[in-house]
SELUM-836268 format. One record per residue (C-alpha): residue number from 0; x, y, z. Coordinates in Angstrom, 1 decimal, decimal comma. Example, Ala and Ser with C-alpha at 12.3 -4.5 7.8 and 13.67 -1.06 7.14 Angstrom:
<atoms>
+-----+--------+--------+--------+
: seq :      X :      Y :      Z :
+-----+--------+--------+--------+
:   0 :   12,3 :   -4,5 :    7,8 :
:   1 :   13,7 :   -1,1 :    7,1 :
+-----+--------+--------+--------+
</atoms>
This chain:
<atoms>
+-----+--------+--------+--------+
: seq :      X :      Y :      Z :
+-----+--------+--------+--------+
:   0 :   22,2 :    6,2 :  -12,8 :
:   1 :   20,4 :    2,8 :  -12,7 :
:   2 :   18,3 :    2,6 :   -9,5 :
:   3 :   20,0 :   -0,7 :   -8,5 :
:   4 :   23,5 :    0,9 :   -8,9 :
:   5 :   22,3 :    3,9 :   -6,9 :
:   6 :   21,1 :    1,6 :   -4,1 :
:   7 :   24,4 :   -0,3 :   -4,2 :
:   8 :   26,3 :    2,9 :   -3,8 :
:   9 :   24,2 :    3,9 :   -0,9 :
:  10 :   24,5 :    0,5 :    0,6 :
:  11 :   28,2 :    0,6 :    0,2 :
:  12 :   28,3 :    4,0 :    2,0 :
:  13 :   26,1 :    2,9 :    4,8 :
:  14 :   27,9 :   -0,3 :    5,5 :
:  15 :   31,3 :    1,4 :    5,2 :
:  16 :   30,2 :    4,2 :    7,5 :
:  17 :   28,9 :    1,8 :   10,1 :
:  18 :   32,1 :   -0,2 :   10,0 :
:  19 :   34,2 :    3,0 :   10,4 :
:  20 :   32,1 :    4,1 :   13,4 :
:  21 :   32,7 :    0,7 :   15,0 :
:  22 :   36,4 :    1,0 :   14,4 :
:  23 :   36,5 :    4,5 :   15,8 :
:  24 :   34,8 :    3,3 :   18,9 :
:  25 :   37,2 :    0,4 :   19,4 :
:  26 :   40,3 :    2,6 :   18,8 :
:  27 :   39,0 :    5,6 :   20,7 :
:  28 :   40,0 :    7,8 :   17,7 :
:  29 :   38,6 :    8,8 :   14,3 :
:  30 :   39,1 :    6,3 :   11,6 :
:  31 :   41,7 :    7,2 :    9,0 :
:  32 :   40,9 :    7,6 :    5,3 :
:  33 :   42,8 :    4,4 :    4,4 :
:  34 :   40,5 :    2,5 :    6,6 :
:  35 :   37,5 :    3,8 :    4,7 :
:  36 :   39,0 :    2,9 :    1,4 :
:  37 :   39,8 :   -0,6 :    2,6 :
:  38 :   36,4 :   -1,2 :    4,0 :
:  39 :   34,6 :    0,2 :    0,9 :
:  40 :   36,7 :   -2,2 :   -1,2 :
:  41 :   35,7 :   -5,1 :    0,9 :
:  42 :   32,0 :   -4,2 :    0,8 :
:  43 :   32,2 :   -3,5 :   -3,0 :
:  44 :   33,7 :   -7,0 :   -3,5 :
:  45 :   31,0 :   -8,6 :   -1,4 :
:  46 :   28,2 :   -6,9 :   -3,4 :
:  47 :   29,8 :   -7,9 :   -6,7 :
:  48 :   30,1 :  -11,4 :   -5,5 :
:  49 :   26,5 :  -11,5 :   -4,2 :
:  50 :   24,4 :   -9,3 :   -6,6 :
:  51 :   21,2 :  -11,0 :   -5,3 :
:  52 :   21,3 :   -8,6 :   -2,3 :
:  53 :   20,6 :   -5,6 :   -4,5 :
:  54 :   16,9 :   -6,4 :   -5,2 :
:  55 :   16,5 :   -7,0 :   -1,5 :
:  56 :   18,2 :   -3,7 :   -0,7 :
:  57 :   16,0 :   -1,9 :   -3,2 :
:  58 :   12,8 :   -3,4 :   -1,7 :
:  59 :   14,0 :   -2,6 :    1,9 :
:  60 :   14,8 :    1,0 :    0,9 :
:  61 :   11,4 :    1,5 :   -0,8 :
:  62 :    9,6 :    0,0 :    2,2 :
:  63 :   11,4 :    2,5 :    4,5 :
:  64 :   10,7 :    5,5 :    2,3 :
:  65 :    7,1 :    4,7 :    1,7 :
:  66 :    6,7 :    3,9 :    5,4 :
:  67 :    7,9 :    7,5 :    6,2 :
:  68 :    5,4 :    8,9 :    3,7 :
:  69 :    2,5 :    7,0 :    5,4 :
:  70 :    3,6 :    7,9 :    8,9 :
:  71 :    3,9 :   11,6 :    7,9 :
:  72 :    0,3 :   11,7 :    6,5 :
:  73 :   -1,4 :    8,8 :    8,2 :
:  74 :   -4,8 :   10,5 :    8,6 :
:  75 :   -5,1 :   11,1 :    4,9 :
:  76 :   -4,6 :    7,4 :    4,2 :
:  77 :   -6,6 :    6,0 :    7,1 :
:  78 :   -9,6 :    8,3 :    7,1 :
:  79 :  -12,3 :    6,7 :    4,9 :
:  80 :  -14,6 :    8,4 :    2,5 :
:  81 :  -18,1 :    8,3 :    4,2 :
:  82 :  -19,0 :    4,6 :    4,7 :
:  83 :  -16,1 :    3,0 :    2,8 :
:  84 :  -14,8 :    1,1 :    5,8 :
:  85 :  -15,6 :   -1,9 :    7,9 :
:  86 :  -14,6 :   -3,5 :   11,2 :
:  87 :  -13,8 :   -1,7 :   14,4 :
:  88 :  -14,5 :    2,0 :   14,2 :
:  89 :  -11,5 :    2,8 :   16,5 :
:  90 :   -9,4 :   -0,3 :   15,5 :
:  91 :   -5,9 :   -0,6 :   16,9 :
:  92 :   -4,7 :   -1,4 :   13,4 :
:  93 :   -6,0 :    0,0 :   10,1 :
:  94 :   -5,7 :   -1,9 :    6,8 :
:  95 :   -6,1 :    0,4 :    3,8 :
:  96 :   -6,7 :   -1,0 :    0,4 :
:  97 :   -6,4 :    0,9 :   -2,9 :
:  98 :   -8,5 :   -1,0 :   -5,4 :
:  99 :  -10,1 :   -1,0 :   -8,8 :
: 100 :  -13,4 :   -2,8 :   -9,6 :
: 101 :  -11,9 :   -4,0 :  -12,9 :
: 102 :   -8,9 :   -5,5 :  -11,2 :
: 103 :   -9,0 :   -9,3 :  -11,0 :
: 104 :   -6,4 :   -9,4 :   -8,2 :
: 105 :   -8,6 :   -7,1 :   -6,1 :
: 106 :  -11,4 :   -9,5 :   -6,6 :
: 107 :   -9,1 :  -12,3 :   -5,6 :
: 108 :   -8,2 :  -10,4 :   -2,4 :
: 109 :  -11,7 :   -9,9 :   -1,2 :
: 110 :  -12,1 :  -13,2 :    0,6 :
: 111 :   -8,8 :  -12,5 :    2,4 :
: 112 :  -10,2 :   -9,2 :    3,7 :
: 113 :  -13,5 :  -10,7 :    4,7 :
: 114 :  -11,7 :  -13,5 :    6,6 :
: 115 :   -9,5 :  -11,0 :    8,4 :
: 116 :  -12,5 :   -8,9 :    9,4 :
: 117 :  -14,3 :  -12,0 :   10,7 :
: 118 :  -11,3 :  -13,1 :   12,8 :
: 119 :  -10,0 :   -9,8 :   14,1 :
: 120 :  -12,5 :   -7,7 :   16,0 :
: 121 :   -9,9 :   -5,0 :   16,6 :
: 122 :   -9,1 :   -4,5 :   12,9 :
: 123 :  -10,4 :   -1,6 :   10,8 :
: 124 :  -10,4 :   -1,8 :    7,0 :
: 125 :  -10,6 :    1,3 :    4,8 :
: 126 :  -11,1 :    1,1 :    1,1 :
: 127 :   -9,8 :    3,8 :   -1,3 :
: 128 :  -11,0 :    3,9 :   -4,9 :
: 129 :   -8,2 :    3,9 :   -7,4 :
: 130 :   -9,8 :    3,5 :  -10,9 :
: 131 :   -6,8 :    3,0 :  -13,3 :
: 132 :   -8,2 :    0,5 :  -15,8 :
: 133 :  -10,4 :    2,6 :  -18,0 :
: 134 :  -13,7 :    4,5 :  -18,1 :
: 135 :  -15,8 :    1,7 :  -16,7 :
: 136 :  -13,5 :    1,6 :  -13,7 :
: 137 :  -14,0 :    5,3 :  -13,2 :
: 138 :  -17,8 :    5,0 :  -13,5 :
: 139 :  -17,8 :    2,1 :  -11,0 :
: 140 :  -15,7 :    4,1 :   -8,5 :
: 141 :  -18,2 :    7,0 :   -8,8 :
: 142 :  -21,2 :    4,8 :   -8,1 :
: 143 :  -19,2 :    3,1 :   -5,3 :
: 144 :  -18,6 :    6,5 :   -3,7 :
: 145 :  -22,3 :    7,3 :   -3,9 :
: 146 :  -23,0 :    3,9 :   -2,2 :
: 147 :  -20,5 :    4,9 :    0,6 :
: 148 :  -22,4 :    8,2 :    1,1 :
: 149 :  -25,7 :    6,2 :    1,3 :
: 150 :  -24,4 :    3,7 :    3,8 :
: 151 :  -24,4 :    0,9 :    1,2 :
: 152 :  -20,7 :    0,6 :    0,3 :
: 153 :  -20,0 :   -3,0 :    1,4 :
: 154 :  -23,2 :   -4,3 :   -0,2 :
: 155 :  -22,4 :   -2,6 :   -3,5 :
: 156 :  -18,7 :   -3,6 :   -3,3 :
: 157 :  -19,5 :   -7,3 :   -2,8 :
: 158 :  -22,3 :   -7,3 :   -5,5 :
: 159 :  -20,2 :   -5,6 :   -8,2 :
: 160 :  -17,2 :   -7,8 :   -7,7 :
: 161 :  -19,4 :  -10,9 :   -7,8 :
: 162 :  -20,7 :   -9,8 :  -11,2 :
: 163 :  -17,2 :   -9,6 :  -12,7 :
: 164 :  -15,5 :   -6,8 :  -14,6 :
: 165 :  -17,6 :   -3,6 :  -14,5 :
: 166 :  -19,7 :   -2,9 :  -17,6 :
: 167 :  -22,7 :   -0,6 :  -18,2 :
: 168 :  -24,9 :   -3,7 :  -17,6 :
: 169 :  -23,2 :   -5,0 :  -14,5 :
: 170 :  -23,0 :   -1,5 :  -13,0 :
: 171 :  -26,8 :   -1,0 :  -13,5 :
: 172 :  -27,5 :   -4,5 :  -12,1 :
: 173 :  -25,4 :   -3,9 :   -9,0 :
: 174 :  -26,8 :   -0,4 :   -8,5 :
: 175 :  -30,4 :   -1,7 :   -8,7 :
: 176 :  -29,7 :   -4,8 :   -6,5 :
: 177 :  -28,3 :   -2,7 :   -3,7 :
: 178 :  -30,6 :    0,3 :   -4,2 :
: 179 :  -27,9 :    2,9 :   -4,8 :
: 180 :  -29,3 :    6,2 :   -6,0 :
: 181 :  -26,6 :    7,6 :   -8,3 :
: 182 :  -27,0 :   10,5 :  -10,7 :
: 183 :  -24,3 :   12,6 :  -12,3 :
: 184 :  -20,9 :   12,3 :  -10,6 :
: 185 :  -20,7 :   14,8 :   -7,8 :
: 186 :  -17,8 :   17,2 :   -7,6 :
: 187 :  -16,8 :   15,7 :   -4,2 :
: 188 :  -16,4 :   12,3 :   -5,9 :
: 189 :  -13,9 :   13,8 :   -8,4 :
: 190 :  -12,1 :   15,4 :   -5,6 :
: 191 :  -11,9 :   12,1 :   -3,7 :
: 192 :  -10,5 :   10,3 :   -6,7 :
: 193 :   -7,9 :   13,0 :   -7,4 :
: 194 :   -6,9 :   12,8 :   -3,7 :
: 195 :   -6,5 :    9,0 :   -4,0 :
: 196 :   -4,4 :    9,3 :   -7,1 :
: 197 :   -2,1 :   11,7 :   -5,3 :
: 198 :   -1,9 :    9,5 :   -2,2 :
: 199 :   -1,1 :    6,4 :   -4,3 :
: 200 :    1,6 :    8,3 :   -6,2 :
: 201 :    3,2 :    9,3 :   -2,9 :
: 202 :    3,8 :    5,7 :   -1,9 :
: 203 :    4,8 :    4,6 :   -5,5 :
: 204 :    1,8 :    2,4 :   -5,9 :
: 205 :    2,3 :    0,6 :   -9,2 :
: 206 :   -1,2 :   -0,8 :   -9,5 :
: 207 :   -4,0 :   -2,4 :   -7,6 :
: 208 :   -4,5 :   -3,8 :   -5,1 :
: 209 :   -2,1 :   -1,8 :   -2,9 :
: 210 :   -2,3 :   -2,3 :    0,9 :
: 211 :   -1,1 :   -0,2 :    3,7 :
: 212 :   -0,9 :   -1,8 :    7,2 :
: 213 :    0,7 :    0,4 :    9,8 :
: 214 :    3,8 :    1,8 :    8,0 :
: 215 :    4,1 :   -1,1 :    5,7 :
: 216 :    3,0 :   -1,0 :    2,0 :
: 217 :    2,3 :   -4,2 :    0,2 :
: 218 :    1,8 :   -4,3 :   -3,6 :
: 219 :   -0,4 :   -6,8 :   -5,3 :
: 220 :   -2,6 :   -9,7 :   -4,1 :
: 221 :   -0,2 :  -10,8 :   -1,4 :
: 222 :   -2,7 :  -13,1 :    0,2 :
: 223 :   -4,2 :  -13,7 :    3,7 :
: 224 :   -1,0 :  -14,9 :    5,4 :
: 225 :    1,0 :  -11,8 :    4,4 :
: 226 :   -1,7 :   -9,4 :    5,4 :
: 227 :   -2,2 :  -11,2 :    8,7 :
: 228 :    1,5 :  -11,0 :    9,4 :
: 229 :    1,6 :   -7,3 :    8,6 :
: 230 :   -1,3 :   -6,7 :   11,0 :
: 231 :    0,5 :   -8,6 :   13,7 :
: 232 :    3,7 :   -6,6 :   13,1 :
: 233 :    1,8 :   -3,3 :   13,2 :
: 234 :    0,0 :   -4,3 :   16,4 :
: 235 :    3,2 :   -5,3 :   18,1 :
: 236 :    4,6 :   -1,8 :   17,5 :
+-----+--------+--------+--------+
</atoms>
């Protein structure tokens, strides 16, 4: 069954069920089956007349489901690899970014993250490597993890993104500029990347950047305002 049809069916059941509960409460007795059929028909007609609510329902459902996944395994998402974090060590809100050095939208998002960190002294940002755009992405992630181990993550992160898409030349240039000693990829780096792939799959991350703020997952370069609003929402909870 098409996902939208599945959501529509679920939405129909939820709304009809809620209406039946309300009716039962008003009448003081259980709702009869004819009431269910009548309410389901009304809801079905409304959905068919307003199909634009289906994408909204799909998005809402996905947000709720991914939020549950994050809440159930929050430490795995919010615990950084070595020094791959910035801001308040014990921040009251943690913003997690899955990123790829070859991703232009990740590069576009960097100023937004820097601005949030400068403005919000209670915010913690955790970066998770998710190299999905080829061998150069993978190599960049491995050197970045080495930089995190050596306390030079943010310097390397900023330098490599400033140089553009990772290549053998730009990787060597960033590594030399920051002073990252990186030999053959360590087994712990492969384990970290495998863990990140698994964490990303669990929240249905479709690409980079993917952000997590509290229980909310935001896909793509959503911009400063959306991230700030998500932080405020998480903090209010």
